[in-house]
C-alpha positions as CSV (number, residue, x, y, z in Angstrom):
1,X,45.3,-70.1,-18.6
2,X,48.1,-67.8,-17.6
3,X,49.6,-66.2,-14.5
4,X,50.5,-62.9,-14.1
5,X,52.9,-61.8,-11.1
6,X,52.6,-58.4,-9.9
7,X,55.3,-56.6,-8.2
8,X,54.9,-53.8,-5.7
9,X,55.6,-50.8,-7.5
10,X,57.9,-47.8,-7.1
11,X,55.4,-45.6,-5.2
12,X,57.9,-42.3,-5.5
13,X,59.3,-40.1,-2.8
14,X,62.2,-42.4,-2.3
15,X,59.9,-45.1,-1.0
16,X,61.8,-48.6,-0.7
17,X,59.0,-50.6,1.2
18,X,55.2,-50.3,2.2
19,X,53.3,-52.0,4.8
20,X,50.3,-53.8,3.9
21,X,47.2,-52.0,5.4
22,X,44.2,-54.1,3.8
23,X,43.4,-56.8,1.0
24,X,40.6,-55.5,-0.6
25,X,40.1,-58.9,-2.5
26,X,40.9,-62.5,-1.1
27,X,42.5,-65.2,-2.7
28,X,39.8,-66.9,-5.0
29,X,38.2,-63.8,-5.7
30,X,37.4,-62.6,-9.5
31,X,38.9,-59.3,-9.9
32,X,38.5,-57.0,-12.8
33,X,41.2,-54.8,-13.9
34,X,41.6,-51.2,-12.0
35,X,39.1,-52.4,-9.3
36,X,41.0,-51.7,-5.6
37,X,43.2,-54.3,-4.7
38,X,45.1,-53.3,-1.7
39,X,46.0,-50.6,0.4
40,X,49.2,-49.9,1.7
41,X,50.7,-47.2,3.4
42,X,54.3,-45.7,3.4
43,X,55.7,-43.1,5.9
44,X,53.3,-40.3,5.5
45,X,49.9,-41.7,3.2
46,X,47.9,-44.8,2.4
47,X,47.8,-45.6,-1.3
48,X,45.0,-47.4,-2.9
49,X,46.5,-49.9,-5.7
50,X,44.4,-51.2,-8.0
51,X,44.4,-54.6,-9.9
52,X,46.5,-54.7,-13.2
53,X,44.4,-57.1,-14.9
54,X,41.2,-58.9,-15.0
55,X,41.5,-62.8,-13.8
56,X,41.0,-64.7,-10.6
57,X,43.5,-63.7,-7.1
58,X,46.0,-67.0,-6.9
59,X,47.9,-65.5,-4.1
60,X,49.0,-62.7,-2.1
61,X,52.3,-61.8,-0.4
62,X,51.6,-61.0,2.7
63,X,48.7,-60.2,5.6
64,X,47.9,-56.6,6.7
65,X,50.7,-55.3,8.9
66,X,53.7,-56.9,6.7
67,X,56.1,-54.8,5.2
68,X,57.0,-55.7,1.7
69,X,59.6,-54.1,-0.4
70,X,59.4,-52.3,-3.8
71,X,59.7,-54.9,-6.7
72,X,58.6,-57.7,-4.2
73,X,55.7,-60.0,-5.9
74,X,52.5,-58.5,-4.4
75,X,50.0,-60.6,-5.9
76,X,49.5,-63.4,-8.7
77,X,46.7,-63.6,-11.1
78,X,45.2,-66.4,-13.2
79,X,44.1,-64.5,-16.0
80,X,42.1,-65.7,-19.5
81,X,44.7,-64.3,-22.0
82,X,48.2,-62.3,-22.0
83,X,49.4,-60.2,-19.1
84,X,50.1,-56.7,-20.0
85,X,53.3,-56.0,-21.4
86,X,54.0,-53.7,-18.3
87,X,53.6,-54.1,-14.4
88,X,54.7,-50.6,-13.8
89,X,51.7,-48.2,-12.7
90,X,51.2,-44.6,-13.1
91,X,49.8,-42.2,-10.5
92,X,46.2,-41.0,-11.4
93,X,45.8,-37.6,-12.2
94,X,43.6,-35.8,-9.5
95,X,41.0,-35.1,-12.4
96,X,40.6,-39.0,-12.7
97,X,39.5,-39.6,-9.3
98,X,36.1,-38.4,-7.9
99,X,35.8,-36.9,-4.7
100,X,39.7,-36.9,-4.2
101,X,41.1,-33.8,-5.3
102,X,45.1,-33.2,-6.1
103,X,47.2,-33.5,-3.1
104,X,44.9,-36.3,-1.0
105,X,46.5,-38.3,1.8
106,X,44.9,-41.6,0.3
107,X,46.6,-41.8,-3.3
108,X,45.4,-43.6,-6.0
109,X,47.5,-45.9,-8.4
110,X,46.7,-48.1,-11.6
111,X,48.5,-50.1,-14.1
112,X,49.5,-48.6,-17.4
113,X,47.4,-50.9,-19.6
114,X,44.8,-50.9,-22.4
115,X,41.4,-52.4,-20.5
116,X,39.6,-55.0,-23.5
117,X,36.3,-54.5,-23.6
118,X,34.2,-57.0,-21.0
119,X,31.3,-58.7,-22.8
120,X,29.5,-62.1,-22.0
121,X,29.5,-65.1,-24.5
122,X,26.2,-63.4,-26.3
123,X,28.0,-60.3,-27.3
124,X,26.1,-58.1,-24.5
125,X,28.4,-56.1,-21.5
126,X,28.9,-58.6,-18.6
127,X,27.1,-57.7,-15.6
128,X,29.5,-56.1,-12.9
129,X,30.0,-57.4,-10.1
130,X,29.5,-55.0,-6.7
131,X,33.1,-53.7,-5.4
132,X,33.3,-54.8,-1.7
133,X,35.3,-57.2,0.7
134,X,34.6,-60.8,1.0
135,X,33.9,-60.3,4.7
136,X,31.0,-57.9,3.3
137,X,29.5,-60.2,0.8
138,X,29.5,-62.6,3.6
139,X,27.5,-60.2,6.0
140,X,25.0,-59.3,2.9
141,X,24.4,-63.1,2.0
142,X,23.5,-63.9,5.9
143,X,21.4,-61.1,5.9
144,X,19.6,-61.8,2.4
145,X,20.8,-58.4,0.9
146,X,21.3,-57.9,-2.6
147,X,24.7,-56.6,-3.5
148,X,23.3,-55.2,-6.9
149,X,20.9,-53.0,-5.2
150,X,23.0,-51.0,-3.1
151,X,24.9,-47.7,-3.7
152,X,28.1,-48.1,-2.2
153,X,29.6,-45.0,-0.6
154,X,33.3,-46.0,0.1
155,X,36.2,-45.1,-2.5
156,X,35.1,-45.4,-6.3
157,X,31.5,-46.6,-5.0
158,X,32.8,-49.6,-2.9
159,X,30.2,-51.3,-0.6
160,X,31.2,-50.6,2.8
161,X,29.6,-52.3,6.1
162,X,27.8,-49.0,6.8
163,X,26.2,-49.6,3.6
164,X,25.1,-52.9,4.7
165,X,24.2,-51.9,8.3
166,X,21.7,-48.9,6.9
167,X,19.7,-51.8,4.7
168,X,16.4,-52.7,6.0
169,X,15.6,-56.2,6.4
170,X,14.5,-57.6,3.5
171,X,11.8,-59.6,5.1
172,X,10.4,-56.2,6.6
173,X,10.7,-57.7,9.9
174,X,11.8,-55.5,12.9
175,X,14.6,-56.3,14.5
176,X,14.4,-58.4,17.5
177,X,17.0,-58.0,20.7
178,X,17.7,-61.4,22.0
179,X,20.1,-61.9,24.8
180,X,23.4,-63.8,23.8
181,X,25.2,-66.9,24.8
182,X,28.1,-66.4,27.3
183,X,31.1,-65.4,25.3
184,X,34.6,-66.7,26.2
185,X,36.6,-65.6,22.7
186,X,39.9,-63.7,23.1
187,X,41.2,-62.1,20.1
188,X,44.6,-60.5,19.3
189,X,44.5,-57.5,16.6
190,X,47.8,-56.5,15.1
191,X,48.4,-53.1,14.7
192,X,48.6,-51.7,10.9
193,X,48.7,-48.8,9.4
194,X,48.0,-45.5,11.1
195,X,47.3,-47.1,14.4
196,X,50.6,-48.7,14.5
197,X,52.0,-45.2,13.5
198,X,50.1,-43.7,16.1
199,X,51.7,-46.4,18.7
200,X,55.4,-46.0,17.5
201,X,54.9,-42.1,18.0
202,X,53.4,-42.3,21.4
203,X,56.0,-44.8,22.2
204,X,58.9,-42.6,21.1
205,X,57.1,-39.5,23.0
206,X,56.7,-41.3,26.2
207,X,60.0,-43.0,26.3
208,X,62.6,-40.2,25.6
209,X,60.1,-37.0,26.4
210,X,60.0,-36.4,30.5
211,X,56.6,-35.1,30.8
212,X,55.6,-32.3,33.6
213,X,52.1,-31.6,33.4
214,X,50.5,-28.4,34.7
215,X,46.6,-27.7,35.2
216,X,44.8,-24.3,35.5
217,X,41.1,-23.4,36.5
218,X,40.0,-20.7,34.2
219,X,36.9,-18.8,34.4
220,X,35.4,-18.4,30.6
221,X,32.5,-16.7,32.0
222,X,33.2,-13.5,29.8
223,X,34.9,-15.1,26.9
224,X,31.7,-17.1,26.3
225,X,29.7,-13.9,26.9
226,X,32.4,-12.1,23.8
227,X,32.2,-15.3,21.7
228,X,27.7,-15.5,22.0
229,X,28.3,-11.7,21.1
230,X,30.3,-12.1,17.9
231,X,28.5,-15.1,16.5
232,X,25.5,-13.3,16.8
233,X,26.6,-10.6,14.7
234,X,28.7,-12.1,12.4
235,X,28.8,-12.0,8.9
236,X,27.0,-14.4,6.9
237,X,30.7,-15.4,5.4
238,X,32.4,-15.9,8.6
239,X,32.4,-19.3,10.6
240,X,30.9,-19.4,14.0
241,X,33.3,-19.1,16.7
242,X,34.3,-21.8,19.1
243,X,36.6,-21.3,22.2
244,X,39.7,-23.1,19.8
245,X,40.4,-19.5,17.7
246,X,40.4,-17.8,21.0
247,X,43.0,-20.4,22.5
248,X,45.1,-19.9,19.1
249,X,44.7,-15.9,19.5
250,X,46.0,-16.5,23.2
251,X,48.8,-19.1,22.3
252,X,50.3,-16.7,20.1
253,X,50.8,-13.7,23.0
254,X,52.2,-16.2,25.1
255,X,54.6,-18.0,22.8
256,X,56.3,-14.5,22.3
257,X,56.5,-14.1,26.3
258,X,57.8,-17.8,26.9
259,X,59.7,-18.3,23.1
260,X,60.8,-21.6,24.9
261,X,57.5,-23.5,24.7
262,X,57.5,-22.9,20.8
263,X,60.3,-24.8,20.1
264,X,61.7,-28.5,19.4
265,X,64.2,-30.4,21.0
266,X,66.6,-32.9,19.0
267,X,67.6,-35.9,20.9
268,X,70.4,-37.0,19.2
269,X,72.1,-33.6,19.0
270,X,71.1,-32.1,22.2
271,X,69.9,-29.1,20.4
272,X,66.8,-26.8,21.0
273,X,65.4,-24.9,18.2
274,X,63.3,-22.1,19.2
275,X,60.3,-20.9,16.3
276,X,59.7,-17.2,15.6
277,X,56.7,-18.5,13.2
278,X,54.0,-20.3,15.3
279,X,52.5,-23.3,13.5
280,X,49.7,-24.7,15.9
281,X,49.1,-28.7,15.4
282,X,45.2,-29.3,16.0
283,X,44.9,-32.8,17.4
284,X,41.7,-34.2,15.5
285,X,40.1,-37.4,15.8
286,X,39.1,-39.1,12.3
287,X,37.4,-42.6,11.4
288,X,41.5,-44.2,11.3
289,X,42.8,-42.5,14.5
290,X,44.2,-39.3,15.7
291,X,45.9,-36.9,13.3
292,X,47.5,-33.2,14.1
293,X,47.0,-31.1,11.0
294,X,48.9,-27.8,10.8
295,X,47.6,-24.1,10.9
296,X,50.8,-22.2,9.7
297,X,51.7,-18.5,11.1
298,X,49.0,-18.2,13.1
299,X,50.8,-15.1,14.2
300,X,49.5,-13.5,11.1
301,X,45.9,-14.8,11.5
302,X,42.8,-12.7,13.2
303,X,40.4,-14.5,14.9
304,X,38.2,-15.1,12.2
305,X,40.8,-16.3,10.0
306,X,41.5,-18.8,13.0
307,X,38.1,-20.3,13.0
308,X,38.3,-20.4,9.2
309,X,41.4,-22.4,8.8
310,X,40.2,-24.7,11.8
311,X,37.3,-25.6,10.0
312,X,38.9,-26.2,6.7
313,X,41.8,-28.3,8.5
314,X,39.4,-30.4,10.7
315,X,37.3,-31.3,7.5
316,X,40.3,-32.4,5.1
317,X,41.7,-34.5,7.7
318,X,38.2,-36.5,8.7
319,X,37.8,-36.8,5.2
320,X,41.5,-38.1,4.3
321,X,42.1,-35.1,2.1
322,X,44.7,-33.5,4.0
323,X,48.3,-33.3,2.4
324,X,51.4,-34.5,3.7
325,X,52.7,-31.1,4.3
326,X,49.4,-30.0,5.8
327,X,50.4,-33.0,8.6
328,X,53.7,-32.1,9.7
329,X,55.9,-29.2,10.9
330,X,53.8,-27.9,13.8
331,X,55.7,-26.1,16.5
332,X,53.4,-26.5,19.4
333,X,49.9,-28.5,19.5
334,X,46.6,-28.1,21.2
335,X,44.1,-30.8,22.0
336,X,40.5,-30.6,23.0
337,X,37.7,-33.5,23.1
338,X,35.3,-30.8,23.0
339,X,32.1,-31.7,25.5
340,X,34.5,-35.0,26.5
341,X,37.4,-33.3,27.6
342,X,36.5,-33.9,30.8
343,X,37.8,-32.6,33.9
344,X,41.9,-32.9,33.6
345,X,43.7,-34.8,31.4
346,X,47.5,-35.4,30.9
347,X,48.3,-34.9,27.3
348,X,51.2,-36.6,25.2
349,X,53.8,-34.2,23.6
350,X,54.0,-34.8,20.0
351,X,57.8,-35.0,19.7
352,X,59.7,-33.4,18.7
353,X,57.8,-30.3,20.2
354,X,58.1,-29.3,23.7
355,X,54.6,-28.3,24.6
356,X,51.2,-29.4,24.3
357,X,47.9,-27.5,25.8
358,X,44.7,-29.9,26.4
359,X,41.3,-28.0,26.5
360,X,38.9,-29.7,28.9
361,X,34.9,-29.1,29.0
362,X,33.1,-26.2,30.4
363,X,30.8,-26.4,33.4
364,X,29.0,-24.2,35.3
365,X,30.2,-24.0,38.9
366,X,29.8,-22.0,42.3
367,X,32.7,-20.0,42.7
368,X,33.0,-17.7,45.8
369,X,33.2,-13.9,44.6
370,X,33.0,-10.6,45.9
371,X,31.9,-11.9,49.3
372,X,29.3,-14.3,47.7
373,X,29.1,-17.4,46.0
374,X,27.7,-17.1,42.0
375,X,27.8,-19.2,39.3
376,X,30.7,-19.1,36.2
377,X,31.5,-21.1,33.8
378,X,34.5,-22.7,34.4
379,X,37.1,-24.8,32.0
380,X,40.2,-26.4,32.7
381,X,43.2,-26.2,30.7
382,X,46.0,-29.5,31.0
383,X,49.2,-28.9,29.7
384,X,52.4,-30.8,29.3
385,X,55.9,-29.6,28.9
386,X,59.0,-31.4,28.2
387,X,60.9,-30.9,31.7
388,X,64.4,-31.1,29.8
389,X,63.7,-27.8,27.5
390,X,60.9,-26.0,30.0
391,X,61.1,-25.7,33.8
392,X,58.0,-26.1,35.8
393,X,58.1,-22.6,37.0
394,X,58.0,-21.2,33.7
395,X,55.5,-23.7,32.4
396,X,53.5,-22.7,35.4
397,X,53.9,-18.8,34.3
398,X,53.1,-19.6,30.7
399,X,49.9,-21.5,31.5
400,X,49.0,-18.3,33.9
401,X,49.4,-16.0,31.3
402,X,47.2,-17.9,28.7
403,X,44.5,-18.0,31.9
404,X,44.8,-14.1,32.2
405,X,44.2,-13.5,28.1
406,X,41.3,-16.0,28.1
407,X,39.6,-14.4,31.4
408,X,40.0,-10.9,30.1
409,X,39.3,-11.5,26.1
410,X,39.6,-8.0,25.7
411,X,43.4,-8.1,25.7
412,X,43.3,-10.9,23.0
413,X,42.8,-7.7,20.8
414,X,45.3,-5.3,21.9
415,X,48.4,-4.5,20.0
416,X,51.7,-5.8,21.4
417,X,53.7,-3.1,23.6
């Protein structure tokens, strides 16, 4: 029995260290070569590293949240044969990774080695152990579920907790909801991976940017009428319109009138950079946390193109397929919680930007109009500005201009004067 020490490989692009996000195998687990071993995070992407050899995992270098230097020992395996000649990994080509096209934010690495045929003593192929974590194996045992009968929906067929939850009770008995005992547990949860990156960005934004928040009420009755009409008459190859494409189109016009809102502020150099192109970040909630993919050069897009780009970037982000360059470089951000948007919010600016626009939920409200009360479809816009760069008066004027474009949507299609 030999021991093989596996060191954290050079993941490229100047990476000198990586944070451990999650171990896919635990100490004492039998591991197959090329089986997912650990997820690590660089500055921009989560990368899956696979086991370099077949053997038993003897030790690991750290826990989730620990930072490991490139070249430091990551794991030690007990192997039944000689270790591979080199532990230097290669990056898999996109064609080798099912379901992850080239440029995904979740990258896959595998060691440069030749795999031996896996057979048992009789010369027959050895049974393949289902890929999952020790916690999921324990859950399956507790529920009497055979992992060999489950088709995993995770990366490379890995069995997830959702796969276990979707399995029927093997005994065929209906679930019984019983009251539980009084609980007294307190749990500490270490921030790791994307959650930690989000926390760092939020801390940076709130500690450095003096936020000025402004909320405006918008009557979108006419906008809703136009949206419905366009959706009912749209061509089949065109996506369905939500409110966001209209907001994006209005924001293009507002940015040309208030260029100080489409800018970055460099704290260290004390320099404001205003941008002619409008690159809008769209806040998207994913299973791993909030991300803001970027739609570039919105000033060149029409309403339908905005809708198509929105759908594409949101889908790619939620499925982990957005490239690094698609997640950076925004000049202003829109955030919306859709039906959960609430009445008012105070969105946090995405540093180093100087403005963010929040879309709240729509609601029928009684409005006094033309000497009478009439029901109107209303929506609040909640915005925040960097008060060092955008004065309160200018911020209010910019949102009032946005309100005008949305309340009279025909003006969105007028050429610039």
